[in-house]
C-alpha positions as CSV (number, residue, x, y, z in Angstrom):
1,M,64.4,113.7,62.9
2,G,64.0,112.7,66.5
3,R,66.6,110.8,68.5
4,A,64.7,107.5,68.2
5,D,64.4,107.9,64.4
6,M,68.1,108.8,64.2
7,E,69.1,105.7,66.2
8,N,67.0,103.5,63.8
9,E,68.7,105.1,60.8
10,V,72.2,105.5,62.1
11,L,72.8,102.5,64.4
12,P,72.7,99.9,61.7
13,I,75.4,101.9,59.8
14,L,77.5,102.2,62.9
15,L,77.2,98.5,63.5
16,Y,78.9,97.9,60.1
17,S,82.1,99.5,61.6
18,Y,81.8,97.4,64.6
19,D,81.3,94.2,62.6
20,R,84.4,95.0,60.6
21,L,86.6,94.9,63.7
22,R,86.3,91.1,63.4
23,D,88.9,90.6,66.1
24,P,87.2,89.8,69.4
25,K,89.7,91.7,71.5
26,L,89.0,94.9,69.5
27,Q,85.3,94.4,70.1
28,R,85.9,93.8,73.8
29,C,88.0,96.9,74.2
30,F,85.5,99.0,72.3
31,L,82.6,97.7,74.4
32,Y,84.6,98.4,77.6
33,C,84.7,102.1,76.7
34,S,80.9,102.3,77.0
35,L,81.3,101.8,80.8
36,Y,82.3,105.5,81.0
37,P,79.7,108.3,81.2
38,E,78.3,109.9,78.1
39,D,80.7,112.5,76.5
40,Y,83.4,111.6,79.0
41,N,87.1,112.4,78.5
42,I,88.8,109.1,78.9
43,E,92.4,109.3,80.0
44,I,94.5,107.2,77.6
45,D,96.9,105.8,80.2
46,E,94.0,104.9,82.6
47,L,92.1,103.2,79.8
48,I,95.0,101.1,78.7
49,E,95.7,100.1,82.3
50,N,92.0,99.0,82.5
51,F,92.4,97.0,79.3
52,I,95.4,95.2,80.9
53,S,93.7,94.6,84.3
54,E,90.4,93.4,82.7
55,E,92.5,91.0,80.5
56,V,90.5,92.1,77.4
57,M,93.8,92.1,75.3
58,D,96.3,89.4,74.5
59,R,98.8,88.7,77.3
60,R,102.4,89.9,76.6
61,L,105.7,89.1,78.4
62,S,106.2,92.6,79.7
63,R,103.9,95.4,80.9
64,Q,105.4,97.8,78.3
65,A,104.5,95.3,75.5
66,E,100.9,95.3,76.8
67,I,100.9,99.1,77.0
68,D,102.1,99.2,73.4
69,Q,99.3,96.7,72.4
70,G,96.8,99.0,74.1
71,H,97.9,102.0,72.1
72,A,97.7,99.9,68.9
73,I,94.2,98.9,69.7
74,L,93.1,102.5,70.4
75,N,94.7,103.5,67.0
76,Q,92.6,100.8,65.3
77,L,89.4,101.9,67.0
78,E,90.1,105.5,66.0
79,R,90.7,104.5,62.4
80,A,87.4,102.6,62.5
81,C,85.8,105.9,63.6
82,L,84.5,104.2,66.8
83,L,86.6,106.4,69.1
84,E,88.1,109.9,68.6
85,R,91.2,111.5,70.1
86,V,90.8,115.0,71.4
87,V,92.7,117.5,73.5
88,S,91.1,118.1,77.0
89,A,90.7,121.5,78.6
90,D,93.9,121.0,80.6
91,G,95.9,120.2,77.5
92,Y,96.1,116.4,77.6
93,M,95.2,114.0,74.8
94,V,92.1,111.9,75.7
95,M,89.8,109.5,74.0
96,K,86.1,110.1,73.5
97,M,83.2,108.0,72.3
98,H,80.4,109.8,70.4
99,D,77.0,109.6,72.0
100,L,75.4,107.5,69.2
101,I,78.3,105.2,69.1
102,R,78.1,104.7,72.8
103,D,74.3,104.0,72.4
104,M,75.2,101.3,69.9
105,A,77.7,99.8,72.3
106,L,75.2,99.8,75.2
107,S,72.6,98.3,72.9
108,I,74.9,95.4,72.1
109,T,75.7,94.8,75.8
110,K,72.0,94.9,76.8
111,H,71.2,91.8,74.7
112,N,68.0,93.4,73.6
113,R,69.1,94.6,70.2
114,F,71.3,93.2,67.5
115,P,71.8,89.8,69.2
116,C,73.6,88.3,66.3
117,R,76.5,90.8,66.9
118,I,77.3,89.6,70.4
119,I,80.9,88.3,70.7
120,K,81.1,84.8,72.1
121,D,82.0,85.7,75.7
122,N,79.4,87.1,78.1
123,C,79.2,90.9,77.7
124,R,75.9,91.8,79.5
125,Y,76.4,95.2,81.0
126,M,74.5,97.4,83.4
127,V,75.7,101.0,82.8
128,K,74.4,103.9,84.9
129,A,77.4,106.1,84.9
130,G,77.3,109.9,85.4
131,L,73.5,110.0,86.0
132,D,73.7,111.7,89.4
133,L,72.0,108.7,91.0
134,S,71.5,109.2,94.8
135,E,70.7,105.5,95.4
136,I,72.1,102.3,94.1
137,P,69.9,100.4,91.6
138,D,67.3,98.1,93.1
139,V,68.4,94.5,93.7
140,Q,66.0,93.3,91.0
141,E,68.2,95.1,88.4
142,W,71.2,93.1,89.4
143,T,70.4,90.1,87.3
144,E,72.3,86.8,87.3
145,D,73.7,87.2,83.8
146,L,75.4,90.5,84.3
147,D,79.1,90.6,83.4
148,K,80.0,94.2,84.1
149,I,78.3,97.0,86.1
150,S,79.4,100.6,86.0
151,L,77.9,103.1,88.5
152,M,80.8,105.6,88.3
153,M,80.4,109.3,88.9
154,N,77.1,109.3,90.7
155,S,75.9,110.6,94.2
156,I,75.5,107.2,95.9
157,Q,76.2,107.6,99.6
158,E,75.2,104.3,101.0
159,I,74.2,100.7,100.1
160,S,71.1,99.4,102.0
161,I,71.8,97.1,104.9
162,G,71.0,93.6,103.9
163,M,71.4,94.1,100.1
164,S,73.1,91.1,98.6
165,P,72.7,90.9,94.8
166,N,72.9,87.5,93.3
167,C,75.4,88.1,90.5
168,P,77.5,84.9,90.2
169,R,78.8,85.9,86.7
170,L,79.7,89.5,87.6
171,S,83.4,90.1,86.7
172,T,83.6,93.9,87.0
173,L,82.0,96.3,89.5
174,I,82.9,100.0,89.1
175,L,81.7,102.4,91.9
176,T,84.4,105.0,91.5
177,E,83.7,108.7,92.2
178,N,80.7,108.2,94.5
179,P,80.5,109.7,98.0
180,L,80.0,106.1,99.3
181,K,80.7,105.9,103.0
182,S,80.1,102.2,103.8
183,I,79.2,98.8,102.3
184,P,77.3,96.1,104.2
185,D,79.2,92.9,104.8
186,C,76.7,90.8,102.9
187,F,76.9,92.9,99.7
188,F,79.7,90.8,98.0
189,T,78.7,87.4,99.3
190,Q,77.0,86.4,96.0
191,M,79.6,87.9,93.7
192,R,82.2,85.1,93.9
193,G,83.3,85.5,90.3
194,L,84.2,89.2,90.7
195,R,87.6,89.9,89.1
196,T,87.7,93.7,89.2
197,L,86.5,95.9,92.0
198,D,86.9,99.7,91.7
199,L,86.0,101.6,94.8
200,S,88.5,104.4,94.1
201,R,87.6,108.1,94.9
202,T,84.9,107.1,97.4
203,S,84.4,108.3,101.0
204,I,84.7,104.8,102.4
205,Q,86.5,104.4,105.7
206,Y,86.4,100.6,106.2
207,L,85.9,97.7,103.8
208,P,83.5,94.8,104.5
209,H,85.2,91.6,105.6
210,S,83.5,89.8,102.7
211,I,86.0,91.2,100.3
212,S,88.5,88.8,101.9
213,D,86.5,85.9,100.3
214,L,86.6,87.2,96.7
215,M,89.1,84.6,95.6
216,S,88.7,85.3,91.9
217,L,89.6,89.0,92.4
218,R,92.4,90.2,90.1
219,T,92.2,94.0,90.6
220,L,91.4,95.9,93.7
221,L,91.4,99.7,93.2
222,L,91.1,101.9,96.4
223,G,93.1,104.9,95.3
224,H,92.0,108.3,96.4
225,C,89.8,106.9,99.2
226,Y,91.1,109.7,101.5
227,N,89.2,108.3,104.6
228,L,90.2,104.7,104.2
229,K,92.1,103.5,107.3
230,S,92.3,99.8,107.0
231,V,91.8,96.9,104.6
232,P,90.8,93.4,105.7
233,T,93.1,90.4,105.2
234,L,94.0,89.7,101.6
235,V,95.6,86.3,102.3
236,K,93.0,84.4,100.3
237,L,93.2,86.6,97.2
238,K,96.0,84.5,95.6
239,L,95.0,85.6,92.1
240,L,95.3,89.4,92.7
241,T,97.5,91.1,90.2
242,Q,96.9,94.7,91.0
243,L,96.5,96.5,94.3
244,D,96.1,100.4,94.4
245,L,96.1,102.1,97.9
246,T,97.3,105.5,96.8
247,F,96.1,108.6,98.7
248,T,94.6,106.6,101.6
249,K,95.2,106.8,105.4
250,I,96.6,103.3,105.4
251,E,99.5,103.1,108.0
252,E,100.3,99.5,107.7
253,L,100.3,97.0,104.8
254,P,97.1,94.9,104.8
255,D,97.6,91.4,106.2
256,G,98.5,88.8,103.7
257,V,100.2,91.1,101.0
258,E,103.3,88.9,101.2
259,S,101.2,86.0,100.0
260,L,100.0,87.7,96.8
261,T,102.6,86.0,94.6
262,N,100.7,86.8,91.4
263,L,100.8,90.6,92.1
264,K,102.2,92.7,89.2
265,V,101.2,96.2,90.3
266,L,101.5,97.5,93.9
267,D,100.7,101.2,94.2
268,L,101.3,102.8,97.7
269,V,102.1,106.4,96.8
270,R,100.8,109.1,99.2
271,T,99.9,106.7,102.0
272,S,101.1,106.9,105.6
273,L,103.2,103.7,105.5
274,S,106.3,104.2,107.5
275,M,107.9,100.9,106.4
276,I,107.5,97.8,104.3
277,P,108.1,94.7,106.5
278,T,111.3,92.8,105.6
279,G,110.8,90.1,103.1
280,V,107.5,91.4,101.6
281,L,108.9,92.7,98.4
282,H,111.2,89.8,98.0
283,S,108.1,87.5,98.0
284,L,106.4,89.5,95.2
285,S,108.7,88.3,92.5
286,L,106.3,89.1,89.6
287,L,106.0,92.8,90.4
288,Q,106.3,94.9,87.2
289,Q,105.1,98.2,88.8
290,L,106.1,99.4,92.3
291,R,105.2,102.8,93.6
292,L,106.2,103.6,97.2
293,P,105.7,106.6,99.4
294,F,108.9,108.7,99.3
295,H,109.2,108.7,103.1
296,T,109.1,104.9,103.3
297,R,112.4,103.1,103.5
298,V,112.9,99.7,102.1
299,P,116.2,97.8,101.8
300,I,117.7,98.3,98.4
301,E,118.4,94.6,98.2
302,E,114.6,93.9,98.2
303,V,114.1,96.2,95.2
304,L,117.1,94.6,93.4
305,S,115.4,91.2,93.8
306,L,112.5,92.2,91.6
307,Q,113.7,90.8,88.2
308,K,110.6,91.8,86.3
309,L,110.4,95.4,87.5
310,E,109.5,98.0,84.8
311,Y,108.1,100.9,86.7
312,F,109.7,102.1,90.0
313,C,108.7,105.1,92.1
314,G,110.4,105.4,95.5
315,S,113.4,106.7,97.4
316,V,116.9,105.4,98.1
317,N,119.0,106.3,101.1
318,S,122.2,107.3,99.5
319,V,124.0,108.0,96.2
320,C,125.6,104.6,96.6
321,D,122.2,102.9,96.7
322,L,121.2,105.0,93.6
323,N,124.2,103.7,91.7
324,R,123.3,100.1,92.6
325,L,119.7,100.6,91.6
326,V,120.6,102.3,88.2
327,T,123.2,99.6,87.5
328,F,120.7,96.9,88.2
329,L,117.9,98.5,86.2
330,Q,120.0,99.2,83.2
331,S,121.5,95.7,83.1
332,K,117.9,94.4,82.6
333,M,117.0,97.1,80.0
334,T,113.3,96.8,81.0
335,L,112.7,99.9,83.0
336,S,110.2,102.1,81.2
337,F,109.3,104.6,84.0
338,Y,111.0,105.7,87.2
339,V,110.7,108.4,89.8
340,I,113.7,108.1,92.2
341,F,114.2,110.3,95.2
342,V,117.8,110.3,96.7
343,S,117.6,111.6,100.3
344,L,119.4,111.0,103.6
345,K,116.2,112.3,105.2
346,F,112.8,113.1,103.8
347,D,110.9,116.4,104.3
348,G,107.6,115.6,102.6
349,N,108.2,117.1,99.1
350,D,106.0,115.5,96.5
351,V,106.8,114.7,92.9
352,M,104.7,115.8,90.0
353,E,102.3,113.0,89.0
354,K,103.1,113.2,85.3
355,S,106.8,112.7,85.7
356,R,108.0,109.5,84.1
357,K,111.8,109.5,84.0
358,L,113.0,111.6,87.0
359,V,115.7,111.5,89.6
360,S,115.5,114.0,92.5
361,F,118.3,114.8,94.8
362,E,117.0,115.9,98.2
363,Q,118.2,116.8,101.7
364,E,122.0,116.9,101.5
365,S,122.2,113.8,99.3
366,L,125.0,115.3,97.2
367,M,127.1,115.8,100.4
368,D,127.2,112.0,101.0
369,S,130.9,111.2,101.2
370,S,130.5,107.4,100.9
371,L,131.0,107.5,97.1
372,G,134.4,109.1,97.3
373,E,135.6,110.5,94.0
374,G,133.3,108.3,91.9
375,K,130.5,109.5,89.7
376,I,126.9,109.4,90.5
377,L,125.0,107.2,88.0
378,L,121.9,108.4,86.2
379,P,119.8,106.2,83.8
380,R,120.8,106.7,80.2
381,D,117.3,107.8,79.2
382,I,116.7,110.3,82.1
383,E,114.5,113.2,81.1
384,E,114.0,115.2,84.3
385,L,116.3,116.1,87.2
386,H,115.5,117.9,90.5
387,F,117.6,119.4,93.2
388,S,116.2,120.4,96.6
389,R,118.4,121.2,99.5
390,S,120.7,118.6,98.1
391,G,124.0,120.5,98.8
392,L,124.6,122.0,95.4
393,S,127.1,124.9,95.6
394,G,128.9,127.2,93.2
395,S,127.4,126.5,89.7
396,L,124.8,124.0,88.4
397,A,127.4,123.0,85.8
398,D,129.6,121.8,88.6
399,G,126.8,119.7,89.9
400,F,126.2,118.2,86.5
401,Q,129.8,117.2,86.3
402,M,129.3,114.9,89.3
403,L,126.5,113.0,87.5
404,N,126.9,110.5,84.7
405,N,124.4,111.0,81.8
406,A,123.2,114.4,83.1
407,R,123.9,116.0,79.7
408,Y,120.8,114.2,78.4
409,V,118.4,115.9,80.9
410,K,115.5,117.8,79.2
411,K,114.0,119.4,82.3
412,C,115.7,120.6,85.5
413,I,114.2,122.1,88.6
414,V,116.3,123.6,91.3
415,F,114.9,125.0,94.6
416,Y,116.1,125.8,98.1
417,E,119.8,125.5,97.2
418,N,121.4,128.1,99.5
419,E,124.9,127.9,98.1
420,L,124.1,127.9,94.3
421,E,125.5,131.1,92.7
422,C,125.1,130.6,88.9
423,I,124.4,128.1,86.2
424,I,127.8,128.3,84.5
425,R,131.1,129.8,85.7
426,L,132.8,131.4,82.7
427,S,136.5,130.8,82.8
428,S,139.1,130.4,80.0
429,T,138.0,128.7,76.8
430,E,140.4,125.8,77.6
431,E,138.7,125.3,81.0
432,Q,135.2,125.4,79.4
433,Q,136.2,122.8,76.9
434,S,137.3,120.5,79.7
435,L,133.8,120.7,81.1
436,G,132.2,119.8,77.8
437,V,128.6,120.9,77.0
438,P,126.6,120.1,80.2
439,F,123.2,121.5,79.1
440,Q,123.1,120.4,75.4
441,S,119.7,118.7,75.8
442,L,118.1,121.0,78.4
443,E,114.7,122.4,77.3
444,K,113.1,123.6,80.6
445,L,114.8,125.2,83.6
446,L,113.1,126.3,86.8
447,L,115.1,128.1,89.5
448,H,113.2,128.8,92.8
449,M,114.3,130.2,96.1
450,L,118.0,130.5,95.6
451,P,119.2,133.2,98.0
452,N,122.7,133.5,96.6
453,F,122.0,133.1,92.9
454,I,123.2,136.0,90.8
455,G,122.4,135.0,87.2
456,L,123.0,132.4,84.6
457,F,126.7,133.2,84.2
458,M,129.4,134.2,86.6
459,W,132.8,135.4,85.3
460,E,136.1,134.3,86.7
461,G,139.4,136.1,86.1
462,K,139.8,137.0,82.4
463,A,136.7,135.0,81.4
464,A,134.7,138.2,80.5
465,V,136.5,138.2,77.2
466,A,136.4,134.4,76.7
467,P,133.8,133.3,74.2
468,L,131.1,130.9,75.4
469,L,131.3,127.5,73.9
470,P,128.5,126.9,71.3
471,G,125.7,124.4,72.0
472,I,125.3,125.0,75.7
473,F,121.7,126.3,75.7
474,T,120.6,125.7,72.1
475,Q,117.6,123.6,73.1
476,L,116.4,125.8,76.0
477,T,112.8,126.9,75.4
478,D,111.4,127.7,78.9
479,L,113.3,129.6,81.7
480,M,111.6,130.5,85.0
481,I,113.3,132.2,87.9
482,I,111.4,132.8,91.1
483,S,112.5,134.4,94.4
484,C,116.2,134.8,93.7
485,K,116.8,138.0,95.7
486,K,120.4,138.7,94.8
487,M,120.0,138.3,91.0
488,K,120.3,141.7,89.2
489,K,120.4,140.4,85.6
490,V,119.3,137.1,84.1
491,I,121.8,137.2,81.3
492,P,124.0,139.9,79.7
493,W,122.7,141.4,76.5
494,S,125.8,140.2,74.7
495,L,125.1,136.6,75.4
496,L,121.4,136.5,74.3
497,Q,122.5,134.6,71.2
498,T,123.3,131.6,73.5
499,L,119.5,131.1,73.9
500,P,118.4,130.9,70.2
501,N,115.2,128.8,71.0
502,L,114.0,130.6,74.1
503,Q,110.2,131.0,73.9
504,K,109.2,131.7,77.5
505,L,111.0,133.7,80.1
506,E,109.4,134.4,83.5
507,V,111.0,136.3,86.4
508,E,109.0,136.6,89.6
509,N,109.8,138.2,93.0
510,C,113.5,138.9,92.1
511,K,113.6,142.3,93.7
512,Q,117.0,143.5,92.5
513,C,116.5,142.3,88.9
514,R,116.4,145.1,86.4
515,R,115.4,145.2,82.7
516,D,118.1,145.9,80.1
517,N,116.3,148.1,77.6
518,R,119.0,148.1,74.9
């Protein structure tokens, strides 16, 4: 049976599953997935973010509620056998759409087959994604009734000078992952209804000034445009809710950002911004997600003014500012994700992109005397803790004692701490009991470039005969130790029972470390 015969036989059956969705928002979300290339691994978080920005789902009061709705919709589409969930080559769960199901979706959006199945809103698509096109489609193909166009993942380098498609109903234009270097100023002049413009991962250096007149625009995605140096004024884009400038060469905020009072997502990570002008964040009162470069300083008062904030990524200048931020965020009980760097000065270390609930102490931040004898506050749901040249000394357990809620940390990374000698000092049983169980939840521990580190445990006085309190490392599964030149032994043979769940032990470039073959 040929492909055409298979389509004629199978597509009507597949349409039955589509018809049974009944709910228009499920149908819209399903059809949106056809904008991706054939056999494409769709990142779940990215897809749900697109559902939100495209407004194909019901609105919710919080971003987390909208994310939860997105997951529920994907579950329904999976149960209807219209999408499948698979593990990608790099180990992440992704969504995929079978080729024939995608063909059905594209048939629906072309209006040339099964017209009775069309949902009420306009859903006329032009999808030429992942076809290795070297030129943009001819202007004749850009018809007036188009609602969404996807040209992602092609080889388009330029758009012809003078090209100005007449697409008054076009709401979504996706040009991501093309080596596109420039766009003529007239290109957008007849797209006044455009709501989503995705130019991410292109080679563009400057944007046409006509973007400034797209007053219906809700989402502007420019992330990973590594050559992008400037953005024209955004002062007219009053309806904009999402602005992504990550991984660009932007050194100053675009003109007019302070007037974007409907903005909910502002993403500036990995830009060259040295500062955010005073008052800008305070004017963006609807912000739900804010990601700032870690070297960019903003007054803590401006962050604390964002009453709807659910996702924060950025730095604070001191442990006192951290305490203020944590107190504020936990009083609202709305913070879903956070990556917070605490640093008196920033040296350019980057945080892992997948981190979701992380606090990192950098550059002598633990030596800040302004807090006095008080404790440093951590969010109650913290999962990951980093230390880098923070001023840790003695044992890691001592450092944990300074931090409120540190016992709930699941992953800890310690690097470039010159004065750190061990993880736990073993003293008398009474003294250990006074410390409690600092690492009861710890699952992963990475130690890197610790020149005075001698091993997990250090004995003091008569502690060599004192039993280790139970429960200290019962959850630890992964232990990695790299470039700790003084360490001779990771752990004494007699204390191996303290690591009952250890699955992975890696020791690299620790020249004095020897294996105990007992």
